N, C-alpha and C positions, 0 to 999 in steps of 0.2 A: 381680152387678157393677153392673147398671143401678140396682138399689135403692140401693146405696151411693152411686152418682153422683147420684141424685135427692136423697138426704139431704144430700150435700155442697152441692148447688146450693141447696136450701132453707135450709141453714145459712148459706150466704154471703148469700142474699137477706135473711134475718132479721138477720144482722150488719150488712149495709148499711143496712137500715131503722133499726136501733137506733143506728147511727152518725149518721144524719141527725137523728133525734129528739134525741140527746144534743147534737149541734152546734147545733140550733135552740134547745134549752133553755138552753145556755150563752150563746148570743148574747142571748137575751131577758133573762136574769139580768144580764148585763153592761150592757145598755142601761138597765134599770131602776136598777141601782146607780149608773150614770153620772148619771142625772137626780137621784137623791138626793144624790150628791156635789156636783153643781153647785149645788143649792139650799143645801147646808150652806156652801159657799164664799160665797154671797151673804149668808147669815145671819151669818157671821163679820163681814163688813163692816157689816151693818146694826147689829150689836151694838156695833161700834167707834163708829159714828155715835151710837148711843144713849148710849154711855159719854162722849162729848164734850159731850153736852147739859148736864150739871150745871156743867161748867166754863164753857160759853158763857153759861148763865143767870146764873151768879155774876158774870161780867164785865159783862154787860149790865145786870144788876140794880143794880149799883153806880152806874150812870150814868142809868138811867131808871126812876124809881119808879112812874110812873103807868101803865106798860105791864104791870102785874102780871098781868092776865088772860091775856095772850099767853104769858107765862113759865109761869104755872100750867098752862095747857093743854099746853104742850110737855113739862113735867115729868110730867104725868098720862099723856100718850101714851107717854113713855119707860117708865114703870112698867108700863103695860099691855103694851107690847112685850116687856119682859123676862119677864112672866108668861104670855105667849101660848104656846100649845102647837102649834097647827096652822100649816102653811106659809101657808095662805090668810089667816089672821088676822094673821100677821106681815107679810105683804105689804101688807094694808090699813092696818095701823098705821104701817108704814114710809112709805107714801104720805102719810098724815096728818102724820107727823113732818116729812117733807120740805116740806110746805106751810107748817107752822109755822116751820121754819128759814128759809125764804124770807121769811116775814113779819118775822122778827127782823132779818134782814139788811136788809130794806127799811126798817124802822123805825129801825134804827141809822144810816141815812143822814141822819136828821134830827138826829143828835147828833154834832157834829164831834169832841167829846172821845172818843167811842167809836171813831169811824173811825180816829183816830190812835193809839189805845191799842195797844201792842205785843201785849198779851195777846189782845185781840180779833182783831187781824190774824193772829196765829199760829193761833188757833182757827178763824178763818174759812178760812184756807189748809188746815188739816188736814181740816176738814169738806168743803171743795171737792175735795181729793184723794180722800177716801173716796167722794164722789159719783161721781167719774170711774171709780174702781175698781168701784163698784156697777154702773155702766152697762156696763162691760166684762164683768162676771160675768153680768149679765142676758142679754147676747148669747150667752154660752157656755151658759147654762141653757136658753135658747130653742132653741139648736141641739141640745142634748142631748134635750130634750123632742121636738123634731121627729124626730130619729133614732129615738127610742123609739116614737113614735106610728106611724111608717112601719114599724118592725120588727114591731109587734104586728098590723098590718093586712095585711102581705104574706102571700101563700100560699106555703107551708103553715104559716108561723109562726102565723097567726091561730088555727089549730086548737089548738096547744099553749098559746098566750096565753090563749085562753078557758078552757082546763082550769086554768091557773094563776091565773085570775081577774084578769089584768092588764087594766086599763082605760086608755082614752085620758087623757092628762094635759093640763092647760091651760097655755098659754104665759103668761109674765108680760107683761101689757099695760102700755103707757105711757099714763098718764091724759092727758086733753086739757089739763089745767092744766100738766103737766110739759112738754108739747109747746110751750106758749105762753111758757114761762119764758125770759127773755132774759139772765139772769145778774145778778149784783150789780155795780153800777157805782159808781165813786167820782168 
């Protein structure tokens, strides 16, 4: 009778430990997938912004011929972004595209016919809305990464996280140039 009771207790302890391991595993998988999902959400908006660039270039090109290098650089960055495969590469190219877009909007200020063009104003508004959405999604991504990083560093989670080869992920950083930007004024 005591032997049966011992087997039952050992069985319950094993089941309890197994339940803890499964619970930790499921939480870590959920946190990892949440980070991936939040980056994909940013990527969708970055692609929308990249898709607006040819339209913006076309409208601006019609009005300002001598700013060709700026437009060429923006088009090249868009192509590189669409061909990028890693999240880090896409973030870097996105930051470069954002800088070029700001330059186009700044240069457009010198061309009154562009500033009053309905096509330009519409495109500028769409790009601006996309930029706002990107900022919101960046915040969500960083929150997801923070929760993931905490999750893989907590005990006993870190034991299973190391077995699963989960590594700390980097937050999306705002560049100094983005912090200094005051917006487009007319």
